Backbone of each chain as ProteinMPNN parsed JSONL, in Angstrom:
{"seq_chain_A": "DAGITQSPRHKVTETGTPVTLRCHQTENHRYMYWYRQDPGHGLRLIHYSYGVKDTDKGEVSDGYSVSRSKTEDFLLTLESATSSQTSVYFCAISEKQQGVTEAFFGQGTRLTVV", "coords_chain_A": {"N_chain_A": [[25.547, -30.281, -3.309], [27.506, -31.819, -0.883], [29.481, -33.512, -0.867], [29.223, -36.345, -0.047], [29.709, -39.69, 0.168], [28.494, -42.834, 0.12], [29.08, -46.203, 0.781], [28.608, -49.784, 0.766], [26.065, -49.138, -1.739], [24.132, -51.01, -1.931], [23.435, -53.964, -0.121], [23.366, -57.337, 0.645], [22.94, -59.612, 3.315], [23.579, -62.082, 5.416], [21.802, -63.426, 8.552], [23.182, -62.831, 11.535], [26.023, -62.092, 10.679], [28.701, -59.858, 10.728], [28.597, -56.609, 9.475], [29.741, -53.686, 7.834], [29.271, -50.321, 7.057], [30.068, -47.619, 5.083], [30.835, -44.164, 5.282], [31.861, -41.378, 3.533], [33.379, -38.162, 3.24], [34.046, -35.288, 1.795], [34.732, -32.56, 2.546], [35.573, -31.803, 5.095], [33.823, -31.54, 7.33], [32.917, -31.226, 10.624], [30.801, -32.703, 11.981], [28.97, -35.587, 11.85], [26.527, -37.822, 10.83], [24.547, -40.983, 11.281], [21.754, -42.268, 10.124], [18.598, -44.227, 10.026], [16.301, -45.388, 7.859], [12.733, -46.303, 7.899], [9.766, -47.402, 6.72], [7.113, -45.621, 7.977], [8.209, -44.431, 9.999], [9.823, -42.237, 9.533], [13.158, -40.906, 9.492], [15.341, -41.965, 11.551], [17.834, -41.312, 14.094], [20.847, -42.993, 14.639], [23.723, -43.111, 15.223], [25.829, -40.446, 15.925], [28.706, -38.181, 15.211], [30.855, -35.872, 16.478], [33.254, -35.022, 15.927], [36.932, -36.275, 15.363], [36.937, -39.562, 16.727], [35.244, -38.809, 18.668], [32.222, -39.75, 19.502], [28.548, -40.228, 19.743], [25.59, -41.79, 21.045], [22.235, -42.302, 19.387], [18.796, -42.271, 18.885], [18.26, -44.857, 18.351], [20.379, -47.017, 18.803], [21.044, -49.488, 19.718], [22.699, -52.429, 18.94], [24.3, -51.394, 17.115], [27.432, -50.126, 16.23], [30.06, -47.501, 16.09], [32.629, -45.751, 14.442], [35.098, -43.317, 14.181], [37.882, -42.591, 12.671], [39.097, -40.801, 11.309], [38.57, -37.383, 9.962], [37.291, -37.585, 7.559], [35.874, -39.822, 7.278], [33.144, -41.99, 8.515], [32.219, -44.727, 9.983], [29.602, -47.295, 10.278], [28.849, -50.016, 12.036], [27.251, -52.947, 12.08], [27.36, -55.488, 14.427], [26.251, -58.102, 14.553], [24.36, -59.006, 12.444], [20.674, -58.552, 12.245], [17.379, -59.548, 11.366], [15.698, -57.496, 11.651], [17.059, -55.195, 11.452], [17.176, -54.668, 8.677], [16.939, -52.267, 6.403], [17.048, -48.806, 5.047], [20.074, -47.035, 4.877], [21.124, -43.793, 5.965], [23.668, -41.51, 5.493], [24.789, -38.5, 7.013], [25.768, -35.057, 6.985], [26.318, -32.035, 8.865], [26.301, -28.488, 8.583], [26.613, -25.299, 9.493], [25.034, -22.476, 8.052], [24.866, -19.149, 7.675], [24.294, -18.905, 10.453], [22.287, -20.826, 10.639], [21.494, -24.212, 11.203], [22.204, -26.711, 8.674], [21.401, -29.906, 7.139], [22.998, -32.473, 5.056], [22.544, -35.064, 2.847], [23.855, -38.367, 2.201], [23.419, -40.769, -0.633], [22.332, -43.005, 0.256], [22.218, -46.244, 1.646], [21.1, -49.503, 0.96], [20.181, -52.057, 3.018], [19.853, -55.517, 3.269], [18.977, -58.054, 5.444], [19.021, -61.398, 5.424]], "CA_chain_A": [[26.17, -31.402, -2.876], [28.395, -31.685, 0.314], [30.652, -34.324, -1.207], [29.161, -37.313, 0.608], [29.659, -40.933, -0.571], [28.106, -43.957, 0.934], [29.345, -47.474, 0.159], [28.11, -50.026, -0.53], [24.903, -48.725, -2.038], [23.255, -52.224, -1.601], [24.104, -55.155, 0.487], [22.275, -58.532, 1.266], [24.029, -60.364, 4.252], [22.747, -63.243, 6.335], [21.588, -63.089, 9.874], [24.52, -63.364, 12.49], [27.182, -61.767, 10.162], [29.013, -58.414, 10.789], [28.521, -55.662, 8.379], [30.196, -52.472, 8.017], [28.935, -49.412, 6.177], [31.075, -46.514, 5.148], [30.29, -42.718, 4.684], [33.191, -40.471, 3.135], [32.998, -36.867, 2.865], [35.425, -34.463, 1.313], [34.708, -31.016, 2.8], [36.003, -31.391, 6.435], [32.543, -31.267, 8.213], [33.086, -31.693, 11.904], [29.471, -33.233, 12.532], [28.324, -36.66, 10.844], [25.451, -38.882, 11.435], [23.763, -42.344, 10.645], [20.235, -42.457, 10.191], [17.919, -45.355, 9.394], [14.831, -45.13, 7.36], [11.871, -47.304, 7.786], [8.254, -46.948, 6.687], [6.038, -45.091, 9.191], [9.115, -44.069, 11.139], [10.802, -41.231, 8.86], [14.279, -41.255, 9.717], [15.901, -42.226, 13.095], [19.206, -41.074, 14.37], [21.586, -44.228, 15.196], [24.868, -42.438, 16.113], [26.645, -39.3, 15.39], [29.976, -37.857, 15.61], [31.139, -34.216, 16.669], [34.906, -34.988, 15.699], [37.637, -37.547, 15.205], [36.994, -40.316, 17.904], [34.08, -38.123, 19.376], [30.915, -40.118, 18.988], [27.649, -40.689, 20.885], [24.424, -42.453, 20.794], [21.202, -41.445, 18.856], [17.45, -42.678, 19.375], [18.109, -46.281, 18.06], [21.839, -47.425, 18.661], [21.31, -50.781, 20.022], [22.881, -53.394, 17.926], [25.133, -50.729, 16.183], [28.756, -49.241, 16.666], [30.511, -46.441, 15.033], [34.006, -45.423, 14.548], [35.638, -42.067, 13.367], [39.442, -42.51, 13.003], [39.585, -39.737, 10.398], [37.579, -36.501, 9.675], [36.323, -37.771, 6.427], [35.413, -41.372, 7.322], [32.297, -42.353, 9.447], [31.751, -46.1, 9.723], [28.482, -47.952, 11.024], [28.998, -51.444, 12.046], [26.436, -54.014, 12.835], [28.164, -56.464, 14.836], [25.726, -59.41, 14.44], [23.129, -58.42, 11.773], [19.522, -59.268, 12.568], [16.403, -59.092, 10.364], [15.034, -56.063, 12.019], [18.19, -54.129, 10.974], [16.927, -54.307, 7.23], [16.703, -50.84, 6.282], [17.994, -47.919, 4.192], [20.619, -46.147, 5.931], [21.647, -42.553, 5.148], [24.557, -40.618, 6.16], [24.474, -36.955, 6.785], [26.631, -33.893, 7.719], [25.695, -30.793, 9.116], [26.981, -27.339, 8.733], [26.025, -24.005, 9.865], [24.873, -21.424, 7.045], [23.965, -18.127, 8.168], [23.94, -19.179, 11.501], [21.163, -21.825, 10.716], [22.252, -25.684, 11.087], [21.422, -27.552, 7.613], [21.977, -31.039, 7.103], [23.054, -32.881, 3.702], [22.563, -36.428, 3.031], [24.464, -39.222, 1.15], [22.457, -41.331, -1.361], [21.826, -44.341, 0.944], [22.747, -47.81, 1.425], [19.851, -50.575, 1.155], [20.749, -53.186, 3.646], [18.93, -56.509, 3.459], [19.429, -59.077, 6.264], [18.155, -62.602, 5.412]], "C_chain_A": [[27.517, -31.217, -1.916], [29.429, -32.929, 0.097], [30.397, -35.82, -0.161], [28.935, -38.588, -0.142], [29.635, -41.931, 0.251], [28.426, -45.235, 0.183], [29.298, -48.558, 1.281], [26.806, -49.509, -0.781], [23.829, -49.827, -1.724], [24.064, -53.372, -1.181], [23.051, -56.057, 1.02], [23.381, -59.257, 2.137], [23.08, -61.179, 4.823], [22.691, -62.825, 7.91], [23.027, -63.616, 10.686], [25.815, -62.847, 11.916], [27.363, -60.252, 10.429], [28.876, -57.678, 9.366], [29.035, -54.346, 8.802], [29.863, -51.613, 6.9], [29.709, -48.38, 6.297], [30.467, -45.351, 4.571], [31.773, -41.859, 4.742], [32.579, -39.266, 2.735], [34.394, -36.053, 2.73], [35.642, -33.112, 1.583], [34.926, -30.986, 4.253], [35.076, -31.099, 7.382], [32.967, -32.066, 9.392], [31.961, -32.86, 12.334], [29.112, -34.217, 11.391], [27.54, -37.499, 11.515], [25.165, -39.864, 10.676], [22.422, -42.231, 11.025], [19.745, -43.69, 9.554], [16.516, -44.881, 9.046], [14.114, -46.108, 7.244], [10.465, -46.66, 7.545], [7.528, -46.675, 8.059], [6.945, -44.389, 10.168], [9.799, -42.851, 10.706], [12.145, -41.626, 8.989], [14.646, -41.167, 11.155], [17.263, -42.074, 13.33], [19.833, -42.522, 15.036], [22.841, -43.741, 15.931], [25.162, -41.252, 15.488], [27.916, -38.907, 15.87], [30.162, -36.364, 15.681], [32.673, -34.172, 16.504], [35.526, -36.376, 15.73], [37.644, -38.139, 16.752], [36.06, -39.816, 18.716], [32.726, -38.869, 18.864], [29.765, -40.358, 19.983], [26.322, -41.243, 20.065], [23.228, -41.721, 20.264], [19.89, -42.333, 19.422], [17.528, -44.246, 19.302], [19.429, -46.881, 17.781], [21.918, -48.609, 18.966], [21.603, -51.695, 18.758], [23.956, -52.695, 16.777], [26.359, -50.246, 16.84], [29.222, -48.422, 15.653], [31.958, -46.296, 15.141], [34.273, -44.136, 13.59], [36.987, -41.983, 13.618], [39.954, -41.334, 12.086], [38.601, -38.819, 10.159], [36.693, -36.885, 8.692], [35.647, -39.272, 6.293], [34.416, -41.658, 8.724], [31.686, -43.71, 9.257], [30.757, -46.543, 10.711], [28.676, -49.34, 10.916], [27.75, -52.124, 12.748], [27.229, -55.188, 13.096], [27.682, -57.89, 14.52], [24.452, -59.055, 13.661], [21.693, -59.231, 12.046], [18.412, -58.734, 11.403], [15.687, -57.753, 10.563], [16.007, -54.833, 11.584], [18.09, -53.926, 9.192], [16.382, -53.056, 7.146], [17.326, -50.104, 5.301], [18.596, -46.953, 5.137], [21.312, -44.946, 5.275], [22.77, -42.004, 6.207], [24.577, -39.133, 6.123], [25.702, -36.183, 7.42], [25.87, -32.881, 8.062], [26.655, -29.654, 9.103], [25.949, -26.098, 9.037], [26.011, -22.856, 8.604], [24.162, -20.392, 7.535], [23.686, -18.217, 9.64], [22.696, -20.367, 11.988], [21.978, -23.134, 10.422], [21.637, -26.313, 9.751], [22.164, -28.888, 7.457], [22.03, -31.489, 5.421], [23.304, -34.438, 3.839], [23.383, -37.191, 1.68], [23.138, -39.851, 0.404], [21.707, -42.549, -0.751], [22.25, -45.314, 0.858], [21.283, -48.727, 1.74], [20.511, -51.68, 1.723], [19.711, -54.22, 3.691], [19.379, -57.394, 4.311], [18.554, -60.282, 5.972], [18.409, -63.661, 6.176]], "O_chain_A": [[28.453, -30.5, -2.27], [30.169, -33.222, 1.036], [31.367, -36.303, 0.423], [28.069, -38.629, -1.016], [30.529, -42.089, 1.083], [28.062, -45.341, -0.988], [29.764, -48.405, 2.41], [26.236, -49.395, 0.304], [22.726, -49.5, -1.287], [25.121, -53.722, -1.706], [22.076, -55.696, 1.678], [24.525, -59.452, 1.728], [21.87, -60.979, 4.72], [23.46, -61.996, 8.397], [23.714, -64.599, 10.41], [26.809, -63.106, 12.594], [26.413, -59.471, 10.38], [29.063, -58.255, 8.295], [28.832, -53.903, 9.932], [30.113, -52.039, 5.772], [30.124, -48.06, 7.411], [29.725, -45.394, 3.589], [32.543, -41.74, 5.695], [31.544, -39.187, 2.072], [35.449, -36.166, 3.355], [36.538, -32.473, 1.032], [34.398, -30.004, 4.776], [35.437, -30.39, 8.322], [33.306, -33.248, 9.335], [32.319, -33.84, 12.988], [28.968, -33.852, 10.224], [27.79, -37.896, 12.653], [25.424, -39.817, 9.473], [22.051, -42.109, 12.192], [20.375, -44.195, 8.625], [15.774, -44.184, 9.737], [14.558, -47.009, 6.533], [10.093, -45.609, 8.066], [7.441, -47.456, 9.006], [6.445, -43.784, 11.116], [10.458, -42.328, 11.604], [12.392, -42.763, 8.588], [14.203, -40.259, 11.858], [17.971, -42.827, 12.661], [19.201, -43.064, 15.942], [22.979, -43.951, 17.136], [24.655, -41.076, 14.38], [28.241, -39.307, 16.988], [29.556, -35.668, 14.866], [33.28, -33.219, 16.993], [34.917, -37.405, 16.022], [38.118, -37.561, 17.73], [35.974, -40.486, 19.745], [32.23, -38.503, 17.798], [30.105, -40.708, 21.113], [26.089, -41.161, 18.859], [23.106, -40.547, 20.613], [20.064, -43.055, 20.404], [16.904, -44.901, 20.136], [19.673, -47.257, 16.635], [22.948, -49.129, 18.537], [20.895, -51.707, 17.752], [24.358, -53.299, 15.782], [26.289, -49.957, 18.034], [28.878, -48.557, 14.479], [32.465, -46.845, 16.119], [33.761, -43.981, 12.481], [37.39, -41.401, 14.625], [41.129, -40.968, 12.137], [37.498, -39.363, 10.103], [35.489, -36.645, 8.787], [35.025, -39.696, 5.319], [34.893, -41.55, 9.854], [30.749, -43.868, 8.476], [30.932, -46.263, 11.897], [28.681, -49.879, 9.81], [27.366, -51.805, 13.873], [27.734, -55.846, 12.187], [28.487, -58.783, 14.256], [23.457, -58.805, 14.341], [21.674, -60.461, 12.045], [18.57, -57.731, 10.708], [15.187, -57.086, 9.656], [15.618, -53.676, 11.428], [18.82, -53.161, 8.562], [15.379, -52.766, 7.797], [18.182, -50.683, 4.632], [17.997, -46.248, 5.949], [21.964, -45.043, 4.235], [22.718, -42.073, 7.435], [24.343, -38.599, 5.038], [26.471, -36.683, 8.242], [24.739, -32.789, 7.586], [27.776, -29.822, 9.584], [24.739, -26.065, 8.813], [27.105, -22.407, 8.262], [22.977, -20.531, 7.838], [22.751, -17.525, 10.044], [22.31, -20.69, 13.111], [22.907, -23.191, 9.617], [20.412, -26.423, 9.791], [23.381, -28.972, 7.624], [21.264, -30.97, 4.609], [24.035, -34.974, 4.672], [23.496, -36.752, 0.536], [21.998, -39.531, 0.743], [20.652, -42.994, -1.202], [22.853, -45.501, -0.198], [20.559, -48.52, 2.714], [21.36, -52.282, 1.065], [18.626, -53.867, 4.152], [20.516, -57.716, 3.966], [17.361, -60.196, 6.266], [17.667, -64.642, 6.139]]}, "seq_chain_B": "GDSVTQMEGPVTLSEEAFLTINCTYTATGYPSLFWYVQYPGEGLQLLLKATKADDKGSNKGFEATYRKETTSFHLEKGSVQVSDSAVYFCALVDPGSARQLTFGSGTQLTVLP", "coords_chain_B": {"N_chain_B": [[11.079, -34.933, 25.109], [12.18, -33.846, 21.834], [9.861, -33.858, 19.166], [8.276, -34.496, 15.935], [5.265, -34.406, 14.101], [3.615, -35.499, 11.328], [1.023, -35.242, 8.782], [-0.659, -38.072, 8.046], [-0.083, -40.359, 5.182], [-0.615, -41.959, 2.12], [-0.701, -39.208, -0.1], [-2.601, -38.423, -2.775], [-2.829, -36.361, -5.619], [-4.198, -34.568, -8.551], [-2.517, -33.012, -11.261], [-1.888, -29.777, -10.953], [-3.542, -29.345, -8.651], [-4.135, -27.963, -5.303], [-1.691, -28.308, -2.76], [-1.49, -29.364, 0.494], [0.383, -30.264, 3.248], [0.432, -31.379, 6.444], [2.227, -30.266, 9.616], [3.413, -30.476, 12.652], [4.93, -29.7, 15.759], [7.019, -30.453, 18.574], [9.118, -29.087, 20.851], [11.851, -28.445, 23.084], [13.41, -26.374, 23.034], [14.166, -23.378, 21.009], [13.396, -24.069, 18.006], [14.78, -24.591, 14.726], [13.134, -24.981, 11.676], [12.395, -27.232, 9.1], [11.585, -28.454, 5.771], [12.215, -31.417, 3.897], [12.695, -33.12, 0.714], [12.559, -36.256, -0.881], [13.172, -37.969, -3.41], [12.634, -40.71, -5.668], [14.728, -43.364, -4.902], [16.762, -41.785, -4.113], [18.618, -39.602, -1.788], [17.811, -37.462, 0.909], [16.905, -34.017, 0.205], [17.09, -30.835, 1.013], [14.281, -28.841, 1.051], [13.12, -26.16, 1.925], [13.317, -23.967, 4.529], [12.903, -22.535, 7.864], [13.755, -20.255, 10.394], [12.735, -18.468, 12.636], [9.924, -17.263, 14.318], [7.102, -16.618, 12.37], [8.498, -16.651, 10.237], [8.661, -17.144, 6.588], [9.458, -19.966, 4.757], [10.494, -20.703, 1.392], [10.598, -22.202, -1.819], [10.97, -23.434, -5.146], [8.094, -23.129, -5.705], [6.931, -24.15, -3.567], [5.737, -23.459, -0.153], [6.188, -22.511, 3.436], [5.221, -21.628, 6.537], [6.66, -20.47, 9.762], [4.651, -21.042, 12.749], [4.587, -20.226, 15.506], [2.869, -19.881, 17.695], [1.007, -21.888, 17.095], [2.723, -24.221, 16.943], [3.454, -25.075, 14.331], [4.155, -25.925, 10.99], [3.416, -25.982, 8.213], [3.387, -27.311, 4.931], [2.805, -25.972, 1.688], [1.799, -25.884, -1.712], [0.807, -24.123, -4.578], [-0.071, -25.218, -6.886], [0.448, -28.372, -8.167], [2.877, -30.506, -9.645], [3.415, -33.223, -11.83], [6.178, -34.05, -11.399], [6.797, -33.295, -8.884], [6.032, -35.514, -7.411], [7.031, -37.366, -4.777], [8.599, -38.123, -1.655], [7.893, -36.187, 1.434], [9.389, -34.894, 3.976], [9.077, -33.251, 7.208], [10.963, -31.569, 9.709], [13.126, -30.724, 12.502], [15.47, -28.705, 14.118], [16.803, -28.506, 17.272], [18.209, -25.893, 19.236], [19.922, -26.802, 21.215], [20.837, -29.342, 20.596], [23.138, -30.676, 19.686], [23.15, -30.243, 16.861], [21.359, -32.291, 15.95], [19.202, -33.41, 13.869], [15.371, -33.935, 14.09], [13.021, -35.858, 12.803], [9.712, -35.891, 11.117], [7.605, -38.629, 10.223], [7.242, -38.625, 7.454], [5.538, -38.014, 4.352], [4.148, -39.446, 1.684], [3.817, -38.29, -1.604], [1.958, -38.423, -4.538], [1.452, -37.401, -7.637], [-0.795, -37.267, -10.215], [-1.144, -37.191, -13.798]], "CA_chain_B": [[12.102, -34.591, 24.033], [11.776, -33.285, 20.692], [9.156, -34.706, 18.333], [7.428, -34.02, 14.882], [4.081, -35.023, 13.719], [3.28, -35.101, 9.942], [-0.193, -36.039, 8.419], [-0.549, -39.531, 7.402], [-0.276, -40.298, 3.715], [0.053, -41.294, 1.065], [-1.408, -38.348, -0.559], [-2.684, -38.556, -4.26], [-3.452, -35.364, -6.251], [-4.256, -34.367, -9.799], [-1.748, -32.071, -11.5], [-2.365, -28.375, -10.768], [-4.126, -29.313, -7.568], [-3.257, -27.312, -4.248], [-1.169, -29.031, -1.857], [-1.05, -28.891, 1.98], [0.789, -31.238, 4.136], [0.462, -30.627, 7.87], [3.289, -30.648, 10.297], [3.282, -29.9, 13.948], [6.088, -30.15, 16.384], [7.238, -30.263, 20.048], [10.549, -29.109, 21.004], [12.067, -28.037, 24.414], [14.149, -25.002, 22.836], [13.403, -22.592, 19.974], [13.935, -24.759, 17.043], [14.715, -24.248, 13.354], [12.119, -25.934, 11.054], [12.814, -27.746, 7.661], [11.014, -29.527, 4.911], [13.075, -32.035, 3.196], [12.15, -33.979, 0.051], [13.223, -37.428, -1.138], [12.737, -38.574, -4.855], [12.782, -42.264, -5.582], [16.019, -43.875, -4.923], [17.768, -40.949, -3.786], [18.808, -39.015, -0.534], [17.008, -36.115, 1.087], [17.253, -32.753, -0.225], [16.568, -29.635, 1.93], [13.552, -28.032, 0.136], [13.108, -25.085, 2.761], [13.606, -23.723, 6.006], [12.496, -21.227, 8.708], [14.396, -20.205, 11.668], [11.835, -18.022, 13.964], [8.336, -17.186, 14.526], [6.359, -16.062, 11.291], [9.332, -16.679, 8.927], [8.057, -18.111, 5.529], [10.3, -20.379, 4.006], [10.058, -20.75, 0.192], [11.62, -22.726, -2.678], [10.306, -24.211, -6.22], [6.6, -22.87, -5.588], [6.578, -24.55, -2.063], [6.127, -22.601, 0.976], [5.966, -22.974, 4.75], [5.142, -20.491, 7.57], [6.736, -20.859, 11.099], [3.663, -20.598, 13.385], [4.95, -20.39, 17.168], [1.672, -20.101, 18.575], [0.304, -23.114, 16.746], [3.714, -25.05, 16.771], [3.075, -25.701, 13.119], [5.036, -25.658, 9.868], [2.494, -26.617, 7.245], [3.831, -27.347, 3.486], [1.768, -25.753, 0.816], [2.064, -25.578, -2.979], [-0.558, -23.801, -5.229], [-0.188, -25.923, -8.129], [1.454, -29.354, -8.095], [3.256, -30.936, -11.195], [4.033, -34.813, -11.917], [7.548, -33.92, -11.061], [6.555, -33.048, -7.406], [5.928, -36.808, -6.633], [8.168, -37.616, -3.749], [8.283, -38.136, -0.022], [8.086, -34.932, 2.081], [9.645, -34.921, 5.442], [9.012, -32.146, 8.074], [12.125, -31.799, 10.604], [13.41, -29.41, 13.369], [16.706, -28.806, 15.023], [16.9, -27.858, 18.573], [19.61, -25.46, 19.121], [20.618, -27.468, 22.332], [20.883, -30.68, 20.455], [24.343, -31.119, 18.743], [22.686, -30.134, 15.43], [20.59, -33.345, 15.415], [17.505, -33.337, 13.144], [14.353, -34.733, 14.399], [12.126, -36.015, 11.607], [8.637, -36.62, 11.289], [7.435, -39.844, 9.582], [7.267, -38.633, 6.071], [4.366, -38.161, 3.685], [4.326, -39.689, 0.167], [2.925, -37.39, -2.427], [1.733, -38.968, -5.839], [0.618, -36.504, -8.506], [-1.235, -37.844, -11.656], [-1.239, -36.21, -15.055]], "C_chain_B": [[11.377, -34.217, 22.733], [11.009, -34.347, 19.599], [8.366, -33.879, 17.017], [6.4, -34.867, 14.366], [3.852, -34.561, 12.345], [1.892, -35.852, 9.782], [0.087, -37.237, 7.76], [-0.687, -39.579, 5.79], [-0.784, -41.758, 3.439], [-0.929, -40.28, 0.506], [-1.432, -38.396, -2.106], [-3.412, -37.317, -4.793], [-3.392, -35.376, -7.886], [-3.219, -33.293, -10.042], [-2.575, -30.931, -11.565], [-3.29, -28.153, -9.523], [-3.386, -28.544, -6.399], [-3.119, -28.434, -3.236], [-0.977, -28.572, -0.532], [-0.768, -30.377, 2.458], [0.995, -30.769, 5.685], [1.646, -31.253, 8.7], [3.286, -29.904, 11.554], [4.607, -30.494, 14.503], [6.164, -29.804, 17.871], [8.634, -30.027, 20.339], [10.767, -28.173, 22.61], [12.758, -26.495, 24.023], [13.339, -24.335, 21.786], [13.764, -22.978, 18.767], [13.956, -24.158, 15.61], [13.942, -25.291, 12.538], [12.622, -26.185, 9.638], [11.689, -28.533, 7.149], [11.986, -29.957, 4.004], [12.29, -33.017, 1.898], [12.983, -35.097, -0.455], [12.476, -38.016, -2.438], [13.128, -40.005, -4.712], [14.322, -42.682, -5.896], [17.497, -42.842, -4.753], [17.837, -40.417, -2.24], [18.038, -38.05, -0.153], [17.648, -35.03, 0.959], [16.64, -31.961, 0.567], [15.489, -28.665, 0.821], [13.362, -26.421, 0.654], [13.169, -25.075, 3.983], [13.064, -22.383, 6.678], [13.233, -21.111, 10.08], [13.792, -19.518, 12.843], [10.571, -17.681, 13.365], [8.087, -16.126, 13.139], [7.365, -15.816, 10.103], [8.482, -17.474, 7.975], [9.186, -18.617, 4.669], [9.706, -20.848, 2.541], [11.143, -21.352, -0.964], [10.629, -23.521, -3.612], [8.776, -24.106, -6.222], [6.196, -23.434, -4.238], [6.687, -23.401, -1.068], [5.576, -23.183, 2.473], [6.021, -21.928, 5.677], [5.477, -21.069, 9.161], [5.759, -20.153, 12.007], [3.865, -21.154, 14.934], [3.708, -20.887, 17.835], [0.894, -21.445, 18.34], [1.354, -24.272, 16.728], [3.428, -25.893, 15.352], [4.073, -25.036, 12.069], [4.374, -26.358, 8.638], [3.285, -26.359, 5.732], [2.691, -27.045, 2.389], [2.274, -25.305, -0.555], [0.698, -25.161, -3.765], [-0.929, -24.649, -6.329], [0.737, -27.112, -8.509], [1.695, -29.924, -9.485], [3.435, -32.52, -10.898], [5.134, -34.964, -11.181], [7.706, -33.65, -9.58], [6.226, -34.565, -6.744], [7.126, -37.243, -5.956], [7.799, -37.891, -2.295], [8.754, -36.912, 0.533], [8.299, -35.252, 3.447], [9.869, -33.503, 6.181], [10.254, -32.419, 9.143], [12.509, -30.492, 11.381], [14.924, -30.03, 13.775], [16.567, -27.902, 16.234], [18.23, -27.284, 18.67], [20.501, -26.067, 20.24], [21.161, -28.781, 21.933], [22.038, -31.248, 19.476], [23.953, -31.206, 17.417], [21.76, -31.368, 14.984], [19.132, -32.772, 14.942], [16.694, -34.387, 13.805], [13.45, -34.771, 13.228], [10.795, -36.423, 12.009], [8.588, -37.885, 10.323], [7.437, -40.113, 8.016], [5.845, -38.694, 5.404], [4.616, -38.403, 2.071], [3.295, -39.179, -0.633], [2.937, -38.042, -3.823], [1.0, -37.805, -6.73], [0.459, -37.095, -10.006], [-1.247, -36.896, -12.797], [-2.696, -36.067, -15.338]], "O_chain_B": [[10.154, -34.279, 22.607], [11.487, -35.432, 19.269], [7.926, -32.74, 17.173], [6.656, -36.058, 14.19], [3.874, -33.352, 12.111], [1.601, -36.847, 10.446], [1.024, -37.365, 6.972], [-1.438, -38.777, 5.234], [-1.239, -42.54, 4.274], [-2.11, -40.578, 0.687], [-0.358, -38.407, -2.707], [-4.587, -37.183, -4.453], [-2.606, -36.13, -8.459], [-2.966, -32.591, -9.062], [-3.7, -30.924, -12.064], [-3.774, -27.044, -9.294], [-2.159, -28.454, -6.444], [-3.982, -29.245, -2.899], [-0.379, -27.516, -0.321], [-1.423, -31.382, 2.184], [1.718, -29.816, 5.976], [2.016, -32.421, 8.578], [3.153, -28.681, 11.498], [5.248, -31.42, 14.007], [5.429, -28.938, 18.348], [9.387, -30.939, 19.997], [9.93, -27.408, 23.09], [12.56, -25.546, 24.781], [12.143, -24.561, 21.603], [14.576, -22.212, 18.249], [13.163, -23.255, 15.344], [14.163, -26.478, 12.779], [13.26, -25.299, 9.07], [10.937, -29.18, 7.879], [12.613, -29.138, 3.333], [11.274, -33.627, 2.229], [14.195, -34.886, -0.463], [11.326, -38.455, -2.41], [13.83, -40.431, -3.795], [14.953, -42.384, -6.91], [18.674, -43.003, -5.072], [17.004, -40.908, -1.479], [17.376, -37.633, -1.104], [18.775, -34.868, 1.428], [15.519, -32.326, 0.922], [15.936, -27.922, -0.053], [13.456, -25.518, -0.176], [13.085, -26.125, 4.62], [12.847, -21.346, 6.051], [13.185, -22.094, 10.819], [14.175, -19.827, 13.972], [10.244, -17.791, 12.183], [8.729, -15.097, 12.93], [7.169, -15.006, 9.197], [7.7, -18.335, 8.377], [9.814, -17.85, 3.939], [8.571, -21.32, 2.484], [12.327, -21.015, -0.985], [9.675, -24.15, -3.156], [8.172, -25.033, -6.762], [5.076, -23.143, -3.819], [7.562, -22.537, -1.131], [4.745, -24.08, 2.614], [7.032, -21.23, 5.585], [4.768, -21.909, 9.715], [5.832, -18.933, 12.156], [3.428, -22.201, 15.413], [3.534, -21.978, 18.379], [0.256, -22.007, 19.231], [0.87, -25.377, 16.487], [3.226, -27.106, 15.302], [4.645, -23.954, 12.203], [4.94, -27.337, 8.151], [3.734, -25.243, 5.471], [1.753, -27.829, 2.246], [3.118, -24.41, -0.599], [-0.35, -25.785, -3.596], [-2.112, -24.756, -6.653], [1.762, -26.86, -9.143], [0.846, -29.838, -10.373], [3.584, -32.932, -9.748], [5.208, -35.873, -10.354], [8.826, -33.808, -9.095], [6.193, -34.656, -5.517], [8.164, -37.465, -6.579], [6.628, -37.839, -1.919], [9.876, -36.503, 0.235], [7.433, -35.86, 4.076], [10.735, -32.72, 5.792], [10.477, -33.605, 9.384], [12.242, -29.369, 10.953], [15.384, -31.172, 13.776], [16.254, -26.714, 16.156], [19.244, -27.889, 18.32], [21.716, -25.868, 20.216], [21.88, -29.391, 22.725], [21.841, -32.128, 18.639], [24.344, -32.165, 16.753], [21.424, -31.475, 13.805], [18.309, -32.013, 15.455], [17.132, -35.508, 14.066], [13.137, -33.709, 12.691], [10.598, -37.138, 12.991], [9.594, -38.113, 9.652], [7.557, -41.183, 7.419], [5.007, -39.43, 5.927], [5.216, -37.595, 1.363], [2.109, -39.477, -0.492], [4.064, -38.205, -4.288], [-0.092, -37.39, -6.341], [1.385, -37.328, -10.782], [-1.386, -35.703, -12.527], [-3.077, -35.357, -16.269]]}, "name": "protein", "num_of_chains": 2, "seq": "DAGITQSPRHKVTETGTPVTLRCHQTENHRYMYWYRQDPGHGLRLIHYSYGVKDTDKGEVSDGYSVSRSKTEDFLLTLESATSSQTSVYFCAISEKQQGVTEAFFGQGTRLTVVGDSVTQMEGPVTLSEEAFLTINCTYTATGYPSLFWYVQYPGEGLQLLLKATKADDKGSNKGFEATYRKETTSFHLEKGSVQVSDSAVYFCALVDPGSARQLTFGSGTQLTVLP"}
């Protein structure tokens, strides 16, 4: 357990509303990631962070923004939610163990946009 | 760019059957390879890993061998149990990629008693 907590765990929101998902970690990891999981697509990277205020886009970043003002928190914001953003969102951290990068995941947030 | 291709699912087996889930990859560098497992309602957990050619990762009776010549990392288990029912993801990390994992699409395994 890498001390990763996601909140909320479930959310239903209406199309066009803003939504923020939170990822909190307790072990001072530098790298944090947001993925979305959809049937037939596996996990796809939305955004990642390599330090406070240092973020970059992933494969499916359109419609999403992120912020990292503290090491322990990585926020994912949907500025104006759409039905195509209904998904399960996972936060992850990575660390190097014996020279090998390993990722550890939160429990996920199930978001439904109606 | 990097990519991972997994066999299509779902896969349904009887308890004690032999399991193979195929995984092949494309990478620009010399990646590390992983299998992750996701039980219902949970996040992903690392199942096993391999970092160089001919390495064999193993855990909980599962095995996978890093085959550079065929760019493959197939997951195997000799005798599956009902508790192995889950979704399995093959993934890679390219050394030059800011530690980003690239995942396959996942394979749903159901084991029947």
